[in-house]
N, CA, C and O of each residue as an XYZ file, in Angstrom:
668
protein
N     -40.806    -22.798     14.643
C     -42.244    -22.915     14.679
C     -42.925    -21.584     14.421
O     -43.945    -21.535     13.734
N     -42.374    -20.498     14.965
C     -42.968    -19.180     14.840
C     -43.022    -18.755     13.374
O     -44.018    -18.177     12.938
N     -41.976    -19.030     12.617
C     -41.929    -18.666     11.198
C     -43.021    -19.422     10.441
O     -43.715    -18.835      9.610
N     -43.179    -20.707     10.719
C     -44.221    -21.487     10.053
C     -45.585    -20.883     10.376
O     -46.404    -20.710      9.474
N     -45.842    -20.564     11.617
C     -47.110    -19.981     12.019
C     -47.378    -18.663     11.293
O     -48.460    -18.476     10.738
N     -46.410    -17.754     11.292
C     -46.590    -16.477     10.621
C     -46.869    -16.640      9.154
O     -47.766    -15.994      8.613
N     -46.109    -17.497      8.501
C     -46.312    -17.749      7.076
C     -47.693    -18.323      6.820
O     -48.387    -17.889      5.900
N     -48.097    -19.297      7.630
C     -49.372    -19.941      7.402
C     -50.523    -18.969      7.640
O     -51.444    -18.893      6.826
N     -50.482    -18.235      8.732
C     -51.587    -17.318      9.038
C     -51.715    -16.253      7.976
O     -52.779    -16.105      7.374
N     -50.643    -15.503      7.731
C     -50.746    -14.412      6.814
C     -50.768    -14.871      5.375
O     -51.510    -14.309      4.570
N     -49.982    -15.871      5.021
C     -49.939    -16.331      3.648
C     -51.206    -16.972      3.181
O     -51.737    -16.619      2.128
N     -51.694    -17.900      3.940
C     -52.925    -18.601      3.528
C     -54.132    -17.739      3.746
O     -55.127    -17.890      3.038
N     -54.082    -16.840      4.697
C     -55.225    -15.955      4.909
C     -55.392    -15.041      3.710
O     -56.518    -14.737      3.315
N     -54.319    -14.612      3.144
C     -54.420    -13.723      2.002
C     -55.021    -14.397      0.816
O     -55.769    -13.777      0.060
N     -54.721    -15.623      0.634
C     -55.189    -16.364     -0.505
C     -56.673    -16.646     -0.436
O     -57.358    -16.578     -1.456
N     -57.141    -16.931      0.632
C     -58.472    -16.956      1.133
C     -59.616    -17.482      0.313
O     -59.606    -17.460     -0.918
N     -60.702    -18.002      1.110
C     -61.884    -18.366      0.333
C     -63.044    -19.008      1.103
O     -62.761    -19.716      2.070
N     -64.369    -18.815      0.745
C     -65.622    -19.185      1.452
C     -66.204    -20.540      1.088
O     -65.979    -21.026     -0.021
N     -66.929    -21.147      1.977
C     -67.488    -22.481      1.733
C     -68.757    -22.382      0.893
O     -69.859    -22.312      1.436
N     -68.607    -22.376     -0.421
C     -69.708    -22.280     -1.353
C     -69.758    -23.610     -2.091
O     -68.730    -24.060     -2.597
N     -70.929    -24.259     -2.168
C     -70.971    -25.518     -2.883
C     -70.493    -25.390     -4.319
O     -70.919    -24.482     -5.033
N     -69.624    -26.275     -4.748
C     -69.068    -26.210     -6.079
C     -70.192    -26.340     -7.101
O     -70.131    -25.666     -8.129
N     -71.195    -27.152     -6.886
C     -72.268    -27.279     -7.851
C     -72.981    -25.958     -8.077
O     -73.384    -25.666     -9.203
N     -73.145    -25.166     -7.053
C     -73.747    -23.852     -7.179
C     -72.884    -22.938     -8.010
O     -73.393    -22.172     -8.829
N     -71.582    -23.008     -7.808
C     -70.674    -22.155     -8.567
C     -70.672    -22.564    -10.036
O     -70.660    -21.695    -10.908
N     -70.682    -23.853    -10.334
C     -70.685    -24.296    -11.701
C     -71.968    -23.936    -12.406
O     -71.953    -23.630    -13.598
N     -73.076    -23.966    -11.698
C     -74.367    -23.607    -12.295
C     -74.389    -22.157    -12.759
O     -75.151    -21.815    -13.664
N     -73.577    -21.305    -12.165
C     -73.548    -19.910    -12.515
C     -72.409    -19.596    -13.486
O     -72.131    -18.425    -13.747
N     -71.770    -20.590    -14.006
C     -70.540    -20.389    -14.815
C     -70.709    -19.354    -15.917
O     -69.807    -18.544    -16.127
N     -71.819    -19.352    -16.620
C     -72.023    -18.399    -17.721
C     -71.912    -16.980    -17.233
O     -71.227    -16.178    -17.868
N     -72.547    -16.631    -16.146
C     -72.507    -15.263    -15.628
C     -71.185    -15.002    -14.913
O     -70.768    -13.850    -14.795
N     -70.527    -16.040    -14.440
C     -69.282    -15.861    -13.680
C     -68.109    -15.555    -14.593
O     -67.143    -14.937    -14.146
N     -68.153    -15.962    -15.850
C     -67.029    -15.745    -16.775
C     -66.702    -14.265    -16.934
O     -65.545    -13.912    -17.160
N     -67.686    -13.409    -16.823
C     -67.455    -11.984    -16.999
C     -67.215    -11.261    -15.679
O     -67.034    -10.043    -15.678
N     -67.208    -11.967    -14.568
C     -66.985    -11.331    -13.277
C     -65.526    -10.820    -13.251
O     -64.626    -11.519    -13.715
N     -65.288     -9.606    -12.710
C     -63.938     -9.027    -12.742
C     -62.900     -9.760    -11.867
O     -61.710     -9.466    -11.973
N     -63.313    -10.688    -11.021
C     -62.321    -11.453    -10.222
C     -61.640    -12.531    -11.050
O     -60.556    -12.985    -10.682
N     -62.250    -12.960    -12.172
C     -61.676    -14.023    -12.988
C     -60.331    -13.565    -13.536
O     -60.223    -12.494    -14.134
N     -59.313    -14.385    -13.326
C     -57.986    -14.061    -13.814
C     -56.896    -14.432    -12.817
O     -57.152    -15.126    -11.834
N     -55.685    -13.967    -13.078
C     -54.529    -14.282    -12.271
C     -54.144    -13.064    -11.456
O     -54.224    -11.933    -11.935
N     -53.717    -13.306    -10.195
C     -53.464    -12.229     -9.261
C     -52.188    -12.456     -8.458
O     -51.825    -13.593     -8.156
N     -51.517    -11.364     -8.116
C     -50.450    -11.396     -7.123
C     -51.088    -10.934     -5.834
O     -51.533     -9.791     -5.733
N     -51.135    -11.803     -4.858
C     -51.827    -11.548     -3.597
C     -50.832    -11.137     -2.516
O     -49.784    -11.758     -2.339
N     -51.187    -10.084     -1.807
C     -50.387     -9.636     -0.683
C     -51.123     -9.996      0.604
O     -52.148     -9.403      0.940
N     -50.573    -10.988      1.319
C     -51.209    -11.467      2.543
C     -51.075    -10.545      3.722
O     -51.767    -10.691      4.729
N     -50.170     -9.585      3.589
C     -49.953     -8.612      4.656
C     -49.882     -7.204      4.065
O     -48.800     -6.625      3.968
N     -51.028     -6.656      3.671
C     -51.019     -5.310      3.061
C     -50.382     -4.231      3.946
O     -49.877     -3.229      3.440
N     -50.409     -4.439      5.265
C     -49.784     -3.459      6.170
C     -48.254     -3.522      6.098
O     -47.569     -2.620      6.580
N     -47.725     -4.592      5.495
C     -46.276     -4.777      5.318
C     -46.060     -5.207      3.874
O     -45.703     -6.360      3.631
N     -46.265     -4.310      2.907
C     -46.264     -4.662      1.477
C     -45.074     -5.472      1.019
O     -43.927     -5.141      1.322
N     -45.354     -6.542      0.281
C     -44.338     -7.389     -0.274
C     -43.746     -8.445      0.657
O     -42.926     -9.254      0.224
N     -44.143     -8.449      1.912
C     -43.567     -9.378      2.882
C     -44.108    -10.809      2.708
O     -43.434    -11.770      3.080
N     -45.297    -10.952      2.157
C     -45.898    -12.276      2.044
C     -46.736    -12.343      0.785
O     -47.948    -12.135      0.827
N     -46.094    -12.633     -0.336
C     -46.765    -12.637     -1.649
C     -47.096    -14.060     -2.089
O     -46.395    -15.015     -1.752
N     -48.185    -14.174     -2.851
C     -48.674    -15.431     -3.433
C     -49.178    -15.140     -4.831
O     -49.284    -13.988     -5.253
N     -49.487    -16.220     -5.540
C     -50.244    -16.061     -6.773
C     -51.539    -16.854     -6.623
O     -51.546    -17.950     -6.063
N     -52.621    -16.296     -7.124
C     -53.915    -16.965     -7.115
C     -54.557    -16.825     -8.491
O     -54.384    -15.817     -9.176
N     -55.299    -17.855     -8.878
C     -56.066    -17.804    -10.129
C     -57.512    -18.099     -9.797
O     -57.822    -19.086     -9.129
N     -58.402    -17.228    -10.274
C     -59.853    -17.417    -10.151
C     -60.382    -17.796    -11.507
O     -60.257    -17.028    -12.461
N     -60.981    -18.984    -11.611
C     -61.479    -19.519    -12.878
C     -62.958    -19.231    -13.025
O     -63.670    -19.055    -12.036
N     -63.423    -19.182    -14.294
C     -64.811    -18.862    -14.569
C     -65.796    -19.913    -14.107
O     -66.998    -19.650    -14.081
N     -65.324    -21.106    -13.738
C     -66.247    -22.163    -13.250
C     -66.479    -22.084    -11.759
O     -67.163    -22.940    -11.199
N     -65.918    -21.066    -11.093
C     -66.138    -20.933     -9.661
C     -65.085    -21.603     -8.789
O     -65.267    -21.717     -7.577
N     -63.979    -22.049     -9.395
C     -62.899    -22.627     -8.630
C     -61.736    -21.651     -8.590
O     -61.689    -20.693     -9.362
N     -60.799    -21.902     -7.687
C     -59.634    -21.064     -7.560
C     -58.462    -21.910     -7.074
O     -58.654    -22.898     -6.365
N     -57.259    -21.521     -7.455
C     -56.063    -22.175     -6.978
C     -55.092    -21.119     -6.470
O     -55.145    -19.959     -6.880
N     -54.201    -21.538     -5.568
C     -53.255    -20.624     -4.986
C     -51.909    -21.301     -4.861
O     -51.832    -22.501     -4.596
N     -50.874    -20.555     -5.047
C     -49.527    -21.034     -4.822
C     -48.805    -20.010     -3.958
O     -48.694    -18.834     -4.306
N     -48.316    -20.499     -2.814
C     -47.591    -19.636     -1.910
C     -46.305    -20.341     -1.491
O     -46.190    -21.556     -1.650
N     -45.350    -19.604     -0.964
C     -44.102    -20.246     -0.567
C     -44.363    -21.423      0.398
O     -44.874    -21.230      1.502
N     -44.012    -22.604     -0.026
C     -44.135    -23.804      0.800
C     -45.450    -24.536      0.762
O     -45.566    -25.591      1.385
N     -46.463    -24.025      0.054
C     -47.723    -24.751     -0.010
C     -48.560    -24.279     -1.214
O     -48.257    -23.280     -1.865
N     -49.608    -25.036     -1.467
C     -50.566    -24.619     -2.485
C     -51.918    -25.159     -2.045
O     -52.009    -26.008     -1.158
N     -52.957    -24.653     -2.677
C     -54.282    -25.078     -2.270
C     -55.301    -24.802     -3.345
O     -54.978    -24.334     -4.437
N     -56.546    -25.104     -3.010
C     -57.639    -24.921     -3.945
C     -58.882    -24.499     -3.191
O     -58.988    -24.695     -1.980
N     -59.822    -23.916     -3.920
C     -61.042    -23.480     -3.294
C     -62.127    -23.180     -4.314
O     -62.014    -23.499     -5.498
N     -63.171    -22.563     -3.813
C     -64.310    -22.168     -4.642
C     -64.647    -20.721     -4.337
O     -64.349    -20.204     -3.260
N     -65.291    -20.065     -5.338
C     -65.766    -18.702     -5.157
C     -67.133    -18.546     -5.774
O     -67.531    -19.304     -6.658
N     -67.851    -17.537     -5.284
C     -69.191    -17.234     -5.847
C     -69.392    -15.737     -5.763
O     -69.023    -15.099     -4.778
N     -69.995    -15.174     -6.831
C     -70.277    -13.737     -6.793
C     -71.330    -13.376     -5.753
O     -72.306    -14.103     -5.571
N     -71.129    -12.265     -5.082
C     -72.131    -11.729     -4.159
C     -72.636    -10.393     -4.643
O     -73.538     -9.807     -4.044
N     -72.060     -9.911     -5.723
C     -72.422     -8.627     -6.331
C     -71.633     -8.434     -7.591
O     -70.858     -9.305     -7.985
N     -71.823     -7.282     -8.239
C     -71.145     -6.983     -9.481
C     -69.609     -6.991     -9.346
O     -68.902     -7.403    -10.266
N     -69.111     -6.537     -8.203
C     -67.654     -6.465     -7.985
C     -67.230     -7.202     -6.705
O     -66.110     -7.009     -6.233
N     -68.107     -8.039     -6.141
C     -67.792     -8.694     -4.879
C     -67.926    -10.218     -4.991
O     -68.749    -10.724     -5.754
N     -67.113    -10.933     -4.225
C     -67.181    -12.389     -4.202
C     -66.911    -12.898     -2.784
O     -66.259    -12.224     -1.987
N     -67.412    -14.072     -2.488
C     -67.035    -14.819     -1.295
C     -66.238    -16.008     -1.748
O     -66.510    -16.590     -2.798
N     -65.240    -16.374     -0.947
C     -64.315    -17.421     -1.333
C     -64.040    -18.333     -0.132
O     -63.969    -17.866      1.005
N     -63.886    -19.629     -0.391
C     -63.400    -20.592      0.632
C     -62.232    -21.312      0.003
O     -62.295    -21.756     -1.144
N     -61.160    -21.421      0.775
C     -59.910    -21.953      0.269
C     -59.328    -22.904      1.294
O     -59.370    -22.613      2.489
N     -58.781    -24.044      0.859
C     -58.184    -25.001      1.770
C     -56.749    -25.289      1.287
O     -56.512    -25.571      0.112
N     -55.833    -25.210      2.209
C     -54.438    -25.612      1.947
C     -54.117    -26.790      2.837
O     -54.519    -26.831      4.000
N     -53.398    -27.739      2.294
C     -52.904    -28.876      3.070
C     -51.396    -28.674      3.208
O     -50.671    -28.553      2.221
N     -50.956    -28.641      4.445
C     -49.522    -28.426      4.706
C     -48.948    -29.698      5.302
O     -49.654    -30.458      5.965
N     -47.668    -29.923      5.065
C     -46.980    -31.110      5.583
C     -45.597    -30.704      6.055
O     -45.012    -29.737      5.568
N     -45.090    -31.462      7.013
C     -43.716    -31.227      7.482
C     -42.814    -32.347      6.997
O     -43.264    -33.260      6.303
N     -41.550    -32.278      7.359
C     -40.570    -33.261      6.894
C     -40.867    -34.660      7.408
O     -40.436    -35.641      6.801
N     -41.602    -34.775      8.529
C     -41.939    -36.104      9.095
C     -43.209    -36.687      8.466
O     -43.596    -37.810      8.790
N     -43.857    -35.941      7.577
C     -45.060    -36.438      6.934
C     -46.346    -36.063      7.635
O     -47.420    -36.481      7.202
N     -46.273    -35.274      8.723
C     -47.499    -34.828      9.381
C     -48.236    -33.883      8.449
O     -47.622    -33.046      7.787
N     -49.569    -34.021      8.398
C     -50.366    -33.166      7.563
C     -51.442    -32.443      8.361
O     -51.930    -32.946      9.374
N     -51.802    -31.261      7.889
C     -52.832    -30.480      8.538
C     -53.520    -29.589      7.494
O     -52.985    -29.403      6.401
N     -54.669    -29.051      7.807
C     -55.389    -28.197      6.876
C     -55.581    -26.811      7.489
O     -55.674    -26.633      8.703
N     -55.634    -25.851      6.584
C     -55.969    -24.487      6.915
C     -57.097    -24.073      5.988
O     -56.955    -24.157      4.768
N     -58.204    -23.632      6.539
C     -59.338    -23.166      5.738
C     -59.442    -21.657      5.879
O     -59.430    -21.117      6.985
N     -59.542    -20.998      4.756
C     -59.630    -19.516      4.747
C     -60.931    -19.125      4.097
O     -61.237    -19.570      2.991
N     -61.702    -18.295      4.775
C     -62.939    -17.763      4.228
C     -62.736    -16.255      4.036
O     -62.248    -15.555      4.923
N     -63.119    -15.793      2.876
C     -62.838    -14.395      2.511
C     -63.975    -13.763      1.779
O     -64.699    -14.430      1.039
N     -64.141    -12.480      1.979
C     -65.037    -11.636      1.169
C     -64.152    -10.614      0.466
O     -63.405     -9.884      1.117
N     -64.235    -10.558     -0.876
C     -63.391     -9.678     -1.671
C     -64.206     -8.639     -2.394
O     -65.357     -8.876     -2.762
N     -63.606     -7.492     -2.595
C     -64.211     -6.390     -3.340
C     -63.242     -6.002     -4.448
O     -62.165     -5.473     -4.175
N     -63.623     -6.265     -5.713
C     -62.780     -5.942     -6.858
C     -62.950     -4.473     -7.192
O     -64.072     -3.967     -7.211
N     -61.853     -3.785     -7.454
C     -61.891     -2.359     -7.787
C     -62.719     -2.120     -9.068
O     -62.915     -3.035     -9.867
N     -63.194     -0.895     -9.246
C     -64.002     -0.541    -10.411
C     -63.261     -0.818    -11.712
O     -63.877     -1.239    -12.691
N     -61.934     -0.587    -11.741
C     -61.171     -0.807    -12.982
C     -60.764     -2.290    -13.140
O     -60.173     -2.651    -14.157
N     -61.068     -3.140    -12.165
C     -60.801     -4.572    -12.243
C     -59.348     -4.940    -12.138
O     -58.998     -6.083    -12.431
N     -58.478     -4.032    -11.734
C     -57.049     -4.324    -11.673
C     -56.542     -4.643    -10.273
O     -55.359     -4.937    -10.099
N     -57.412     -4.591     -9.281
C     -56.989     -4.921     -7.896
C     -58.210     -5.366     -7.115
O     -59.349     -5.139     -7.523
N     -57.951     -6.002     -5.987
C     -59.034     -6.306     -5.043
C     -58.506     -6.230     -3.618
O     -57.302     -6.306     -3.371
N     -59.431     -6.081     -2.702
C     -59.085     -6.075     -1.275
C     -60.191     -6.793     -0.564
O     -61.292     -6.938     -1.094
N     -59.903     -7.252      0.652
C     -60.920     -7.970      1.407
C     -60.453     -8.295      2.799
O     -59.402     -7.852      3.262
N     -61.286     -9.097      3.452
C     -60.998     -9.547      4.812
C     -61.117    -11.062      4.858
O     -61.997    -11.642      4.222
N     -60.211    -11.712      5.627
C     -60.149    -13.162      5.777
C     -60.466    -13.569      7.205
O     -60.260    -12.806      8.149
N     -60.963    -14.767      7.340
C     -60.911    -15.473      8.600
C     -60.193    -16.810      8.309
O     -60.369    -17.407      7.247
N     -59.392    -17.251      9.269
C     -58.564    -18.436      9.056
C     -58.921    -19.454     10.140
O     -59.003    -19.114     11.320
N     -59.129    -20.692      9.731
C     -59.401    -21.781     10.695
C     -58.323    -22.840     10.546
O     -58.117    -23.396      9.468
N     -57.619    -23.116     11.688
C     -56.600    -24.169     11.705
C     -57.195    -25.455     12.211
O     -57.937    -25.466     13.193
N     -56.860    -26.571     11.521
C     -57.284    -27.859     12.030
C     -56.506    -28.175     13.306
O     -55.455    -27.574     13.529
N     -56.976    -29.088     14.147
C     -56.247    -29.422     15.370
C     -54.809    -29.870     15.101
O     -53.931    -29.658     15.937
N     -54.568    -30.471     13.969
C     -53.233    -30.931     13.623
C     -52.262    -29.759     13.425
O     -51.054    -29.912     13.605
N     -52.800    -28.587     13.052
C     -51.925    -27.407     12.900
C     -51.285    -27.039     14.223
O     -50.126    -26.626     14.275
N     -52.058    -27.195     15.303
C     -51.527    -26.913     16.628
C     -50.561    -28.017     17.062
O     -49.460    -27.759     17.547
N     -51.018    -29.255     16.868
C     -50.220    -30.408     17.328
C     -48.861    -30.506     16.646
O     -47.849    -30.721     17.312
N     -48.829    -30.351     15.322
C     -47.587    -30.589     14.590
C     -46.849    -29.322     14.180
O     -45.640    -29.373     13.954
N     -47.532    -28.195     14.075
C     -46.872    -27.001     13.545
C     -46.841    -25.841     14.534
O     -46.299    -24.779     14.230
N     -47.420    -26.040     15.719
C     -47.374    -24.996     16.740
C     -48.276    -23.793     16.489
O     -48.124    -22.757     17.136
N     -49.210    -23.923     15.558
C     -50.141    -22.838     15.283
C     -51.198    -22.805     16.376
O     -51.504    -23.835     16.976
N     -51.757    -21.629     16.639
C     -52.836    -21.592     17.631
C     -54.061    -22.358     17.133
O     -54.243    -22.508     15.925
N     -54.891    -22.837     18.036
C     -56.078    -23.578     17.659
C     -57.223    -22.640     17.372
O     -57.315    -21.564     17.963
N     -58.094    -23.038     16.471
C     -59.329    -22.307     16.245
C     -59.347    -21.411     15.047
O     -58.579    -21.584     14.101
N     -60.259    -20.423     15.102
C     -60.467    -19.504     13.992
C     -59.989    -18.111     14.372
O     -60.171    -17.663     15.504
N     -59.377    -17.439     13.411
C     -58.766    -16.127     13.671
C     -59.177    -15.161     12.552
O     -59.439    -15.558     11.416
N     -59.219    -13.903     12.917
C     -59.548    -12.885     11.917
C     -60.536    -11.914     12.511
O     -60.897    -12.041     13.681
N     -60.971    -10.973     11.758
C     -60.643    -10.774     10.332
C     -59.266    -10.181     10.134
O     -58.750     -9.460     10.988
N     -58.668    -10.504      8.971
C     -57.373     -9.986      8.575
C     -57.473     -9.447      7.160
O     -58.171    -10.017      6.321
N     -56.784     -8.359      6.895
C     -56.835     -7.736      5.545
C     -56.027     -8.536      4.553
O     -55.061     -9.210      4.909
N     -56.437     -8.451      3.307
C     -55.756     -9.071      2.157
C     -55.991     -8.188      0.945
O     -57.031     -7.539      0.837
N     -55.020     -8.160      0.027
C     -55.200     -7.367     -1.198
C     -54.476     -8.080     -2.355
O     -53.664     -8.981     -2.144
N     -54.795     -7.650     -3.564
C     -54.160     -8.271     -4.733
C     -54.145     -7.323     -5.899
O     -54.936     -6.383     -5.974
N     -53.216     -7.586     -6.824
C     -53.070     -6.833     -8.063
C     -53.127     -7.829     -9.207
O     -52.496     -8.884     -9.154
N     -53.881     -7.493    -10.236
C     -54.020     -8.388    -11.397
C     -52.700     -8.557    -12.105
O     -51.936     -7.601    -12.242
N     -52.422     -9.778    -12.563
C     -51.270    -10.035    -13.399
C     -51.683     -9.724    -14.842
O     -52.660    -10.285    -15.340
N     -50.968     -8.860    -15.496
C     -51.322     -8.460    -16.861
C     -50.247     -8.941    -17.826
O     -49.088     -9.120    -17.453
N     -50.652     -9.142    -19.058
C     -49.738     -9.586    -20.095
C     -48.758     -8.477    -20.438
O     -49.164     -7.350    -20.722
N     -47.497     -8.787    -20.413
C     -46.438     -7.853    -20.782
C     -45.665     -8.515    -21.923
O     -44.777     -9.332    -21.677
N     -45.994     -8.169    -23.156
C     -45.312     -8.812    -24.290
C     -43.811     -8.635    -24.219
O     -43.312     -7.616    -23.742
N     -43.106     -9.630    -24.695
C     -41.642     -9.587    -24.721
C     -41.196     -8.507    -25.705
O     -41.783     -8.348    -26.776
N     -40.165     -7.779    -25.333
C     -39.556     -6.789    -26.208
C     -38.588     -7.524    -27.108
O     -37.569     -8.012    -26.619
N     -38.857     -7.629    -28.417
C     -37.990     -8.408    -29.311
C     -36.581     -7.798    -29.427
O     -35.633     -8.476    -29.826
N     -36.462     -6.528    -29.076
C     -35.136     -5.863    -29.134
C     -34.459     -5.824    -27.796
O     -33.341     -5.322    -27.687
N     -35.114     -6.348    -26.752
C     -34.594     -6.289    -25.408
C     -33.487     -7.285    -25.212
O     -33.295     -8.188    -26.027
N     -32.746     -7.120    -24.112
C     -31.656     -8.073    -23.802
C     -32.197     -9.467    -23.484
O     -33.246     -9.615    -22.856
N     -31.482    -10.451    -23.916
C     -31.828    -11.826    -23.617
C     -30.924    -12.319    -22.493
O     -29.739    -11.986    -22.466
N     -31.468    -13.115    -21.559
C     -30.619    -13.656    -20.485
C     -29.434    -14.402    -21.067
O     -29.602    -15.267    -21.926
N     -28.234    -14.073    -20.603
C     -27.029    -14.769    -21.050
C     -26.567    -14.346    -22.434
O     -25.548    -14.823    -22.935
N     -27.333    -13.440    -23.050
C     -26.964    -12.979    -24.394
C     -26.115    -11.717    -24.356
O     -25.781    -11.207    -23.287
N     -25.785    -11.242    -25.494
C     -24.962    -10.043    -25.605
C     -25.785     -8.859    -25.961
O     -25.254     -7.756    -26.097
């Protein structure tokens, strides 16, 4: 149970996101396409312990976001609060082997670096009552907790490089 709790708190907290109406986010789509948060990211849910809890997140120009972390995935919305800042709300649905389900909601404020290659922020995490009942997580809202990310960049294949299984 402790491992599930640690993974859920730090993992989903890193991925994070604020309760912004989707219709508001879509209405701003034109201006949101050029926001530096748009793109794919490797998220570190525990920046104080680098690499211990990594995820991938994608922020789309329509104000939506998706996340994939070990053992779960989720979706959310984001809205710009400034030239390099955004608020995000993210929800993950988790399930166990018996089919019990619960939700984790993460609200985050992010600050994208001037060069647009990283971001950092603070999360608050809210566990549904089922998280406590079925997964042993504490009840209620927790935070703030730090989160950071690095942009995933295109790395073209080296045509002369070694191929897996090749000579």
